[in-house]
C-alpha positions as CSV (number, residue, x, y, z in Angstrom):
1,M,-69.1,5.0,69.9
2,S,-68.3,3.0,66.8
3,I,-67.2,-0.1,67.1
4,K,-63.8,0.6,65.0
5,T,-63.3,3.4,67.2
6,F,-63.5,1.2,70.4
7,L,-61.2,-0.9,68.8
8,G,-58.9,1.7,68.0
9,L,-58.7,3.4,71.7
10,T,-58.4,-0.5,72.8
11,V,-55.2,-0.9,70.7
12,V,-53.8,2.3,71.7
13,G,-54.3,1.8,75.0
14,M,-52.8,-1.7,75.1
15,L,-49.7,0.0,73.6
16,C,-49.5,2.5,76.2
17,L,-49.8,0.0,79.3
18,S,-46.9,-2.3,77.5
19,C,-44.9,0.9,77.1
20,Q,-45.1,1.3,81.1
21,S,-44.3,-2.2,81.8
22,N,-41.5,-3.3,84.6
23,V,-41.1,-6.5,83.1
24,Y,-37.6,-7.5,81.6
25,Q,-36.1,-10.4,79.7
26,I,-32.9,-11.5,79.4
27,S,-31.9,-14.0,76.6
28,G,-28.0,-15.3,77.4
29,F,-26.0,-17.1,75.2
30,A,-23.6,-19.4,77.0
31,Y,-20.3,-20.1,74.9
32,G,-18.2,-23.0,76.5
33,F,-20.6,-24.1,79.2
34,M,-22.5,-27.5,79.6
35,D,-25.8,-28.0,80.1
36,G,-26.6,-27.6,83.8
37,D,-24.1,-24.9,84.6
38,T,-25.6,-22.5,87.1
39,I,-25.5,-19.0,86.1
40,C,-26.1,-16.4,89.0
41,L,-27.2,-12.7,88.7
42,R,-26.7,-10.4,91.4
43,F,-27.0,-6.4,92.0
44,E,-24.3,-4.7,92.4
45,S,-25.5,-3.8,95.5
46,D,-26.2,-7.0,97.4
47,G,-22.5,-7.4,97.3
48,K,-20.8,-11.3,96.6
49,R,-24.5,-13.3,96.9
50,P,-26.5,-14.2,94.2
51,V,-30.3,-12.6,93.7
52,Y,-31.2,-15.2,91.0
53,I,-30.0,-18.2,89.4
54,T,-30.4,-20.6,86.5
55,Q,-29.1,-23.2,84.6
56,V,-27.7,-23.3,80.6
57,V,-29.7,-25.2,79.0
58,D,-28.7,-26.0,75.2
59,G,-26.0,-23.7,75.4
60,K,-28.7,-20.5,76.6
61,F,-30.2,-19.4,80.0
62,T,-32.8,-17.0,80.7
63,F,-33.9,-14.6,82.9
64,S,-37.0,-12.5,83.7
65,G,-38.9,-10.7,85.9
66,E,-40.3,-7.1,87.1
67,T,-37.7,-3.9,87.8
68,G,-38.4,-1.0,89.0
69,A,-35.7,0.7,88.3
70,T,-32.3,0.4,86.7
71,T,-29.4,-0.9,88.6
72,L,-26.0,-2.6,87.5
73,C,-26.2,-6.0,87.7
74,H,-23.7,-9.0,87.3
75,I,-24.4,-12.5,85.6
76,Y,-21.8,-15.2,86.4
77,P,-21.4,-18.8,86.6
78,K,-21.3,-20.0,89.8
79,N,-18.4,-21.6,89.4
80,R,-16.1,-19.4,87.5
81,P,-17.7,-15.9,89.2
82,E,-14.0,-14.2,87.5
83,S,-16.0,-14.6,84.1
84,T,-18.4,-11.7,85.0
85,V,-20.5,-9.9,82.6
86,S,-22.0,-6.6,83.9
87,L,-24.7,-4.9,82.7
88,F,-27.8,-2.6,83.7
89,L,-31.5,-4.4,84.6
90,E,-33.8,-2.3,83.0
91,P,-37.2,-3.2,81.9
92,A,-36.8,-4.5,78.4
93,Q,-35.3,-7.5,76.2
94,I,-31.6,-7.4,77.1
95,A,-29.4,-10.4,75.3
96,V,-25.5,-11.5,77.1
97,E,-23.2,-13.1,75.9
98,L,-21.2,-15.4,78.6
99,S,-18.4,-16.8,77.4
100,L,-15.5,-18.9,79.9
101,L,-13.0,-16.0,78.6
102,P,-14.4,-12.5,80.4
103,E,-13.0,-10.4,77.7
104,R,-15.6,-12.4,75.4
105,N,-18.7,-11.4,77.1
106,R,-20.7,-8.8,75.7
107,V,-24.3,-7.1,76.7
108,S,-27.1,-5.5,74.2
109,G,-30.5,-4.4,73.9
110,T,-31.1,-1.1,75.0
111,T,-29.5,2.3,74.9
112,I,-28.3,2.4,78.5
113,N,-26.4,-1.4,78.0
114,N,-25.4,-0.7,74.1
115,T,-23.5,2.4,75.6
116,W,-22.1,0.5,78.6
117,Q,-20.7,-1.9,76.2
118,Q,-19.3,0.3,74.1
119,L,-17.2,2.1,77.0
120,N,-16.5,-1.5,78.1
121,D,-14.7,-2.1,74.5
122,S,-12.9,1.2,74.7
123,I,-11.5,0.8,78.3
124,R,-10.7,-3.0,77.0
125,I,-8.4,-1.3,73.7
126,L,-6.8,1.3,75.5
127,G,-5.8,-1.4,78.7
128,Q,-4.2,-3.7,76.2
129,E,-2.5,-0.8,74.6
130,V,-1.3,0.0,78.1
131,V,0.1,-3.6,78.4
132,K,1.5,-3.8,75.0
133,T,3.5,-0.3,75.5
134,S,4.4,-1.4,79.0
135,L,5.8,-4.7,78.0
136,L,8.1,-3.1,74.9
137,P,11.6,-3.6,75.9
138,V,13.5,0.2,76.7
139,N,17.1,0.8,76.1
140,D,18.2,4.0,77.3
141,S,16.5,7.3,78.7
142,V,14.5,8.7,76.0
143,T,12.9,5.3,75.1
144,Q,11.7,5.3,78.8
145,L,10.4,9.0,79.0
146,S,8.8,8.1,75.2
147,R,7.1,5.0,76.9
148,I,5.6,6.8,79.8
149,K,4.4,9.5,78.1
150,T,2.0,7.1,75.8
151,V,0.9,5.3,78.6
152,D,-0.1,8.7,80.3
153,S,-1.8,9.5,77.4
154,L,-3.7,6.5,77.2
155,H,-4.6,6.8,80.7
156,R,-5.4,10.0,79.5
157,R,-8.1,8.8,76.8
158,M,-9.5,6.0,79.3
159,S,-10.4,9.2,81.8
160,D,-11.5,11.0,78.5
161,C,-13.5,8.1,77.8
162,I,-15.5,7.3,80.8
163,L,-16.0,11.2,81.3
164,N,-17.5,11.4,78.2
165,T,-20.1,8.8,78.8
166,A,-21.2,10.1,81.9
167,R,-21.6,13.5,80.3
168,C,-23.5,12.3,78.0
169,N,-25.8,10.1,79.9
170,S,-26.0,12.6,82.6
171,D,-30.3,12.5,82.4
172,N,-30.1,8.1,82.7
173,P,-28.7,5.5,85.2
174,L,-25.8,5.0,83.3
175,G,-24.1,8.9,84.0
176,Q,-25.2,8.9,87.2
177,Y,-23.5,5.4,88.0
178,I,-20.3,6.9,86.2
179,N,-20.7,9.8,88.3
180,E,-21.2,8.1,91.1
181,N,-18.6,5.5,91.2
182,Y,-15.9,6.9,89.0
183,K,-13.2,9.3,90.4
184,A,-10.9,10.8,87.8
185,P,-7.3,10.6,88.0
186,E,-5.3,14.0,88.7
187,F,-2.3,14.3,85.8
188,K,1.0,15.9,86.0
């Protein structure tokens, strides 16, 4: 075997091994946090206790390690657990934006996490419409009935978004998570 063939096979072998790595790397951006603030990561299945802890340095934080399976996790500041961002931990590079305002939290970097963020964005927008519609003044029963129908329609769209995401992702952990945890409402 020539040296050229040997080197070519070595490179191909290294590429195949790197594709099967169980290593994850989370690069986080902490907006509004101070250096030294504690950031926690916990698995959905572990209840409320954090599994890993890191600190904010220059507005950033990182988590890295190995994972054998893709699983739902939560990252949050220790002193403000309501500012949680949820993500699917998987062997890949994952980007997280953590803010003091939970609606600004974002996750990206993998197909599953990009789809998860898109679903969360859609539900947030529709939820804001429900609140806005519910707060409009009602002067008569016709207007009230119209608002009820609008809110019902928005709830149906939310459910459709969730079910469509589950259907389109039935072969991966995101679709499986939705199918196991989401119970669609019974609309009349």
